[in-house]
C-alpha positions in Angstrom: 43.9 -6.1 88.9 46.1 -9.2 89.4 49.5 -8.7 91.1 52.7 -9.2 89.2 53.2 -12.6 90.8 56.2 -14.2 92.5 58.5 -16.9 91.2 57.8 -20.4 92.6 59.8 -21.9 95.4 62.8 -24.2 94.7 60.8 -27.3 95.4 57.9 -26.2 93.3 60.3 -25.2 90.4 61.9 -28.6 90.6 58.6 -30.5 90.6 57.4 -28.7 87.5 60.7 -28.5 85.6 59.8 -31.3 83.3 56.7 -29.3 82.1 58.7 -26.2 81.2 60.0 -25.3 77.8 63.7 -24.4 77.6 64.5 -21.0 79.1 61.2 -20.7 81.0 60.7 -20.3 84.8 57.6 -21.3 86.8 55.5 -18.4 88.0 53.1 -18.1 90.8 50.4 -15.6 90.0 49.8 -14.0 86.6 52.0 -11.1 85.6 50.3 -8.3 83.6 52.2 -7.7 80.4 50.9 -5.9 77.3 51.7 -3.1 74.9 49.7 0.1 75.2 46.8 1.1 77.4 44.0 -1.1 78.7 40.9 -0.4 76.5 37.6 0.4 78.0 35.0 -2.2 77.3 31.8 -0.9 75.8 29.4 -3.8 75.4 26.9 -1.9 73.1 29.7 -1.3 70.6 31.6 -4.5 70.9 31.7 -6.8 67.9 33.6 -10.0 66.9 34.1 -10.3 63.1 35.4 -13.1 60.9 36.4 -11.9 57.4 38.9 -12.3 54.6 39.0 -15.5 52.6 35.8 -17.1 54.0 34.2 -20.1 52.3 31.1 -18.1 51.2 33.0 -14.8 50.5 31.1 -12.9 53.2 31.8 -12.1 56.8 30.3 -13.2 60.1 29.7 -10.9 63.1 28.6 -11.4 66.6 27.8 -8.8 69.2 28.7 -9.4 72.8 25.4 -11.0 73.8 25.5 -13.3 70.7 29.2 -14.3 71.3 28.5 -15.0 74.9 25.7 -17.4 73.8 28.1 -19.5 71.7 29.0 -23.0 73.0 31.2 -22.7 76.1 34.2 -25.1 76.6 37.0 -25.4 79.2 40.6 -26.2 78.4 43.3 -27.0 80.9 46.5 -25.7 79.4 49.8 -23.9 80.1 50.7 -20.3 79.2 54.3 -19.5 78.2 55.3 -15.9 77.9 58.3 -14.9 75.8 59.5 -12.9 78.7 60.4 -16.3 80.2 57.6 -17.0 82.8 55.3 -19.9 82.5 52.0 -20.8 84.2 51.1 -24.5 84.2 47.7 -26.1 84.3 45.5 -23.1 84.1 41.8 -23.6 83.3 40.6 -21.5 80.5 36.9 -21.1 79.6 35.4 -19.7 76.5 34.7 -20.4 72.8 37.0 -22.9 71.0 38.7 -21.6 67.9 37.4 -24.7 66.2 33.8 -23.5 66.9 34.5 -20.3 65.1 35.9 -22.3 62.2 32.8 -24.4 62.1 30.4 -21.4 62.3 32.4 -19.3 59.8 34.3 -21.7 57.6 37.5 -20.6 55.8 38.0 -21.1 52.1 40.0 -24.2 51.2 42.9 -22.1 50.2 43.4 -20.5 53.6 46.7 -21.3 55.3 47.0 -18.7 58.1 44.8 -16.4 60.2 45.5 -12.9 61.5 43.9 -12.3 64.9 43.0 -8.7 65.3 42.6 -6.9 68.7 42.0 -3.4 70.0 44.2 -0.5 68.8 45.0 -2.5 65.6 47.1 -5.0 67.4 47.5 -8.3 65.4 49.1 -11.7 65.6 49.5 -14.1 62.6 49.1 -17.8 63.2 49.2 -20.9 61.0 45.7 -22.3 60.4 46.7 -25.6 61.9 47.8 -23.9 65.1 44.6 -21.9 65.3 42.5 -25.0 64.7 44.2 -26.9 67.6 41.6 -28.6 69.9 43.1 -26.5 72.8 43.0 -23.1 71.1 40.3 -21.1 72.8 38.9 -17.6 72.8 38.9 -17.2 76.6 36.5 -15.2 78.6 37.3 -17.0 81.9 40.3 -18.3 83.8 39.9 -20.6 86.8 36.1 -20.2 86.5 36.2 -16.4 86.9 35.8 -13.7 84.3 39.1 -12.3 83.0 40.1 -9.0 84.4 40.5 -6.0 82.0 44.2 -6.1 82.4 44.3 -9.8 81.3 42.2 -9.3 78.2 38.5 -9.0 79.2 36.2 -9.5 77.4 38.1 -11.8 75.1 41.6 -13.1 74.6 43.0 -15.9 72.5 45.0 -18.7 74.2 47.1 -21.0 71.9 48.8 -23.1 74.6 51.5 -24.6 72.4 52.8 -21.2 71.2 54.2 -18.3 73.1 51.5 -16.1 74.6 52.0 -13.1 72.3 50.4 -15.2 69.6 47.2 -15.1 71.7 46.2 -11.4 71.8 44.2 -9.8 74.6 41.0 -7.8 73.7 40.4 -9.7 70.5 37.9 -8.2 68.0 38.2 -10.5 65.1 39.9 -13.0 62.8 41.0 -12.6 59.2 41.4 -15.7 57.1 44.4 -15.4 54.8 45.6 -17.4 51.8 49.2 -16.3 52.4 51.2 -15.5 55.5 52.0 -12.0 56.6 53.6 -10.8 59.9 51.6 -9.4 62.8 52.5 -6.6 65.2 55.3 -8.2 67.2 56.5 -10.3 64.2 57.1 -7.1 62.3 59.2 -5.9 65.3 61.7 -8.8 65.4 59.8 -11.6 67.1 59.7 -15.1 65.6 57.0 -15.7 63.0 55.9 -19.1 64.5 56.8 -18.8 68.2 57.1 -22.4 69.4 58.3 -22.3 73.1 59.6 -25.8 72.9 61.9 -24.8 70.1 62.6 -21.5 72.0 61.6 -19.6 68.8 61.7 -16.1 70.3 63.2 -13.9 67.6 63.1 -13.5 63.9 66.9 -14.1 63.5 66.2 -17.7 64.6 63.9 -18.3 61.7 64.7 -21.0 59.2 63.6 -21.5 55.6 59.8 -21.5 55.4 59.3 -20.1 58.9 58.3 -16.7 57.6 56.4 -15.0 54.7 58.1 -15.0 51.4 59.6 -11.5 50.6 
């Protein structure tokens, strides 16, 4: 299990300040933050599903062995937590979200996805954010497998959004033709979550930022 980490020194903070979104602090190490218990990984029962408004109307499924055989890519990207710590320049390895979109195409009417994880946790993301060339279903960080506390066997990393938009312990993706809020979005967090705009809470939302009532 990774330690909670320590804030960077003054010199390190100043050297990286230009790379930090407003309100964030540079962090050494990787704090463990999540809601609920750490699930126990059972490889024989694990499955990744893509469902909802797919192009062919069906669903796609991969077991753990099959998912592990998908094309592996690395992405060097930051991680910005809404609790105000940031890690810069981490190397993430795994399956690009774009690969999933290619293997299981969405219908032309899809505008958003809901990423589902263990215990029914969910995060809604605009399709354009999900399809970013740096959005990755990570299995590795820094060349090593993720720890269970950090999302093993699979977590989504969407570097240009706050980290809660990238759930740990991902189990599937739902294609949606209209937006609806995920777990934290229903509990007062911003529907989009852009750290550069410091979009932390729902009261900051402007017209068009959230689902129509």
